[in-house]
N, C-alpha and C positions, 0 to 999 in steps of 0.2 A: 504494501498500500503506500501511499506518500508519505513522506519522512516529517511528517507533522500529525498530530492527531485534535481533533477537533474537542472544546468543550465540552464538558457534557451539561446536560440541565433535562430534568422529568417536569416538563406542564402537564397538567391536569389532564387527562386522555391519550398522552402520550409514553407513558412511564413502562408498558409492555409492548413497545413496536416491535412488532415481531418480523422475521427475518427468515420466512418457509422458502422464498424461491432461492434463497440463494442455500440453504441448507439443502434444499431437493437437486439442484442442479449446480454446485461450484465451480464448475468447468465453464458458465455462463455467467459468472458474478466476479469480480475483481473488487476486491478491496479496496475503497479508494477513501480520500478525503477533499470536502470543498477549499478553496481558493480563499484568501480571505478577502473580508469585503471594508475597504477603508473606512466606509461611512454608512452605515445602513439604514435607509429611508423608506416605510411603509408610501408603495402607491396606491394601491387598490389590495383591499381586504374583503372577500367574498364570505360577510359574518352569516349568510343566512347557511352556508357548505361548511365553515364551522362548525356551526350546533349542531348538526346532520353529522357532523364525525363527533360529537362528543367533548369539540374544541371550544376555548373559554376565547372569545375575541380580544378582550381587554387583556387577557394575557399574551398573546401574538403580537399584541404592539408593543408592550415593555421588550427593553434591551436581550430578554431571555428568549422572548417570543421572536422578535426581527432575526436573531444568529441563529433561530429554528431555520427559519424563512430563506434564508441563505446559504444554511448547512452549516455555518462555523459553530453551532453547540444543538449538540444533537444529542439525546434520551442515551442515558447511563449502560441501556443493554440494545443501545442500538447497534444494527452492524451495516454502516454504507458501503452499495457497492453499485460500481460500471456495470451495466450489464452488456453481454457478449452478444451480436447477432450478425447476420447475414443480410445480403440481400440483390434483388433484381433490381437496378435502377433504371429507368427507361428504358429494359428490357436487357440489359447487360449485367452479368452477377459480380457483385464485390464479393467478395470469400468473408470477408474481415471489417465488416462495419463497428456497431456497440456503440455506445453514449461517448461520443467524442466529449462533448461538455453537459454532462447529465449524471444526475446521482439518483438512486432509489433509496428514500434513507429508509423503507421499511413498509407495513403491514400494518392495518388500525381498522377496528372495526366500527363501524358507522350505526346507528342508535335503533337502525332496523336489523344488526346481529350480522349484515355485511361485509366480507373483508375489500380492505381497498388501498391501493397504493400511495402510498406519500412518496411525491416525486418533485425534483429539482431541475432545472432548464438553463443554463447560462452558469453555472457554480465551479466552472474552471474545466481548466482540461486536463483530461485522464490516459489512459495509454493508447487507449481508442482511436483520438484524436485527430489523427492520418494528415498531422501539419497545421491543424487549425489550433488557434488559442484557448480555446475552452469558453470562452465568453459568450454574451449577448447583450443586447442593447434593448434599449428599454422600447421602442418602439415597437419590434416584433413581438417582446414577450406580452407587450398591451393587446397587441392585434389576434395573441391567442387567447387573452380573458375572454376579450367582447366577442371574438367566433362561435368560440367552445361554447360562453355564455348564451350564447344569441341559438344555438343550434339545441343546446340545452331544454331552456321554454318553449324551445319548437317541437319538442318529445322526441328527438333523435338522440337515439346512445350516443355517448361523448365522454372523453375524459373532462376534467372540468378545473378550472382553473379556483386554486385557493388562495393565489395572492401573487401580486407582482411588487418585488421591493429593489428599489435602486441600490445600489453598491458604493456608490460614492468612486468607483472606478470608470474610467476611458477604456473603451471599446474604438480599435482604429478597425474603420472602415474606409471608403471613399473620403469619409472624412468623418473625425473625432464626434464620437456620441457617448452618451451617457450611458454606463452600463446597468444591467438589472438581472434578478436570475427570479423566474419563473416556479411556484411552488403548486403542482396539478396533482389530482387526484385522479384515479383509475379504478376500474374491477383488475385490472393487473396491466403489465405492460409486455404481456407476452403477445411474439405476434410472429406472422408466415417466418419472416425472417428469422427467428429464434430458432424454430424449430430446421430451417436451412444449414442455420451452423451448426448444432447436437449432429445432424446428418454427416456435415463435411468431418465434426469428429471422430465421428464411429467409423467415419469411412477411414480416414487418417490411421484409427487404430487397426482396423480389419487389417491393413497392408502391412503395418508395423507386424503385424502376427504372423501374418503368415511368410512374411520375408524370413521371420526367425524361425518356424519351422519349414522352411519349404514350400510352403504350401498357402496357397489364397484360401484363406480362411472366411467362412460362409455364416457365421456368427451372427447374428441380429444384433444391432445399434443398444446399448447401455443407455448413452446419453440420449437418446432420441425415445427411448420408453424410459426413463425417469421423469422425463420432460413430458411426455404425454400423461403420465399416471399425474403429475404434479395441475396441468392442464385440466384433465380431469376432476381433480379435487377442488380446486378452485372456482370452477366456473360450469360446470354439468356433473355434480356430485350424484345424481340419477343416474348414470352409465355406470359407477363404479360397481353396482350388483350386477352388471352382463359378467357371467362365469366364463368366456372364454375370451383370450388376449384378443384373437384378431379381433371379432365381433364387438369387443369393445373399443378399442380404438378404431376401425371402422364409421361407430356409433360418434363418434369423438367429429371425427374427418365431417360425418355428415350434419354435426351439430352445426361445425365452424359455418359449411354452405350455407345452412337456413337462416344461421346470424348474419353472414354477409348478406344475404341476398333482400333479406328485411332490410339490414342499416342501406345499403346503396339504393334503395329503391324510395325510402323516404326521405334522404337526401335530394334525389333527383326531383322528386314529387315537389319541392320547395324552391328548384330553380340553383342549386349550391354545386359548387365545382370546386372539388379538393385541390387538384392542383399536381400532385406530387404522390400517386398512388404507386408506391414501389412498395416490392413488398413487404422490407422494414416498416411500413406504416399500415399494415393491415394486420387488424389485433385478431385474437382467438376468441375473444370474448364477445366480437360484433360491437363496440364503439370508435365513433370517430377517431382518428389521432392523430397528432402533430396539423400544424394549421399556418404553413408557409406561404405559400403562394394561390393561398384558397380565394376566393370568391365566390359573389350572386350574380347569378344573370340578370342582367338589365334586361334588351332587345331579348327575346327568343329566337336563339339561335343554335340546334345542338352542336357546330361546329368552333363553338368559342371556347379560346383558349385565354388564360389570363396570364399563366406563369412566363417570364421572360427565359428560361431555358427549353419551355417544350416547342420546340421550330417544329416540330414536323407532328404536332397534336396529338399527341399519344394520350394523351389525358384529358383531351376536350369532353366537354359537356356529356355529350352520345355516346363516347365511346367509353365512358366508367361501367358501364354493365359487363361488357365483355372484356373491359381488363381484370375485372374485379373475379369472373370466370377463371382466366389465366393466371391470375395470382393463387388463385383457388387450386390449381393445377400444380401449383411450383410447392405449393404444402403437400399434396397427394405424394408427390417425388419423393418429397423427404420422408414421409410416412410409409413408404412401401415395404421397407423390412419388418414392419409390423403387422401388415395385413395380411399376409402369405409368404412362406417360406421358399416357394417359386415365385421369381421375379414375376414372370409372364401371366401367373395368374394374380397377383398383387396389382398389375396395369388394370388387367381387366376387371379388377373388385372396384379401383379406386376410380378409372372411367365409369362404370356405372352409377356410383355414388358422385362423380360428377355433374351427371348427365340431372339430378335434379334440380343445378341452380338456375337454369334458364326457366325451368315449369315456375319453380318459387319466387323468380323474381318477378315473372310476367303475371303471377298472381296478384302480389304484392302492389304491383307498379298499375294492373289495371281496376283495382279494387279503390286504390288512394285517387285515381284520378274521374273513377265513377265518384266520388265524394268531395272531390272539389267540384265538378260537374254539379253536385245536389243529385245523380239519379244513382244511390248507391242501390236500390229496389230493382236497374233494371239487366238483363244479361250481359255478358262482357263483350260478346259481340258486335252487341247495340253500343254500348260504352266507348268500344275500340276506335268503332268507325267516325264517331263523333270526335273524338279525341284527335285520331289522326286526321279530319278536314279541319278543326279547329287551328290543328298547328298550321296546317298548311295558308290558313288565313294571318294566322298572325308572325309569322316566321319573318324573322328581319325584321319589323314593325312595330308590334306593341312590344310594352313593358310586362316581363313574366309575372311579376306579383302581383301589380297593381291592377293587370286585366281582369284575372280572377277576381280580385275583390269586385272590381266593373262587373263581372257577371251576376254578382250576389246581388247587385242594384237590379239588373236585368232582371233576374228571376224575381224582383217585387213590379216586374210594368216597367222601368223605366231604360228600356234597350238602346237610349241614347248613349249612355254611360262608353257602354262596349263598342258599339254600330261606328261610331266616330273616330275609334280608332283603327280603321282598318280599313285598305285602298278597297278591295273588294265589296262594296256594300251591298250588291246584288248578292253576293257568295254570304257573305255576316248573313241576311236575310233568309235566305232560304236554309241555312246552318239553326238559327234561332227557331224558326218554325219547325222544325225536325224535335230540337231541345224542348222546347216550352210543351210540347203537345206531350213530353213524360213527366212535364208536371213537375219540376228541377225543387229543390227545397232551400229555399235561400239562406233560416237559420244554421241549417246543417250545414251550408257551404261558408259561410263565415266563422264556425267554427273550425277549418280546418285549412282556410285560406288565410293566410298574415296579413294584414295591413304593416308590419314593421318589419323588416329585415337586416342584417345589417350590410346596408347599402354602401359600395366600394365609394364612395367620393366623403361619404358622413366616417367613415373609420380612419379614410387617410385624414381628414378633417381634423378628427381626434386625437390621432397617434401624432402628427405635427405639432398640435398645440402640446400634449405632454412631453413631447420630445424637447419644447422650450422651455417647459416647466407648469402650462398650464393646464390641469385636471378637467376644468368643468366641461368641455365638448364630450371627453372619455364619458365623465358620470351622467351626464345627459343622456349620452346613446345608450348606454346600460340600462337606466332605465326605462328607457322607450320601448328596449329589445325584451324586459322582464314580461310583459303583457303584450304580446306580439301580436293576439285577435281582437286586443280590444280597442276601438278606435275611440281617443279622445284627445279631446278640445284642445289646442295648443301644441299640439305635436305634428301640425299638418307637415314641415317640413321633410320629416320624420318617412313618409310616406309616399314622397316624393319620388321618381327616377332622376339619374343625375343631370343635374343642366345642360345643356348645349355643347357648352364652353370647356366640361368638364374632359372631354375627348376619349381616346380610344385608352383603356384603364392596361394598366401591366403588375403585375406583383412581382416579388424577389422571393427566394427561401427565406431570407433572413440571419441567416450564417454568418 
């Protein structure tokens, strides 16, 4: 581990911070400590989340609490680790990634008894850093705070931000920036990339054993098995009772397929573009993780790309479902030794299980779109036809989020609210006649179509002000996003698309 040890502190709710991940798979857990923070200062504290975790917001504001939030003072029994993982990044395999600027402080129970990771980002360089400085700037850390909380309030499973704390250090990027650490909470940080790294370790061990014995070893991977057992215990404990090892691990894979199909359908329904769906950003739990070049659609277009480095559009809005399926295939490859002793048979089993993704995603998307159109009562075929025709009318023209709210008004008789936003008025009239004949439920539409999302121009405004030391815009934006479905007086600008002068939007990875 690093050559310095952090001071200890036992805040209420953290005295028994666990280390189950590090105990289960120490090969993927490198003991480490955070870098010093010269002058920690709290920028944002999620008091509601703190309460859910049994933590005292007042204590987190003390010197001891700030030390915890930047990693320089940790609970006595804590064993902070930097996690190891691999990943396919834009299709190319990187065998050794890991937490280059992050630490898993440990696991704690929330008020409902669920186990949650407490994790830091921007806490200093680790041996996984690959040449990076291990630091993070205020803007990207506040972006993760605001966007992850926005998704949470939209009902989308996500890691959540507990706090952002300025460190008092300067981060050297294109220009000097104020440094910060994000403290975030997750069901776990197990990723597809975790299994890829475990599989690589097992393969290296097999090759070494084979070389020593004079024959290639064919034993199943021990690290992958322990990681899979930990994932089952952590996320899918109902699977532990399955007596057959291959069936239990197949059930794990199927559970992850289902979780990811539901997750991506839900974020597609609100127009979210993750931006960097590498396998190290795909969780086993089915939570959204990492908010670098992420953004929400303004004008609806499936080819929308915001990330500065996604030049080929690999992670464009409309590509997110097939990319998720591709990522899950990489998980299947890592699990093959656990599915059957014969690789050919293991591949057949994995392919059959992966085939469930498209059906499950299609069902989640179809039912979600029918709800957005207020026609949950109609069959999928009717809903699909209406959805496809609507997207043909609004593509490249209408703001995705506000258009569905306008359709809610159209369901109440104000057709102009939606009609005036498309060029093909005759086409809209024909579509609206078909849709209206199904008696769409306007109240139900308002419950699933948000008024407020983390609009890109508002996020940029808030982050620019915060970097300059003014958190007012950030706080107002978070307040609006906390109740995304409730239209409120005085928040009109938070419901409006970007102004014409905002221009094409580009996001960056934030490293």
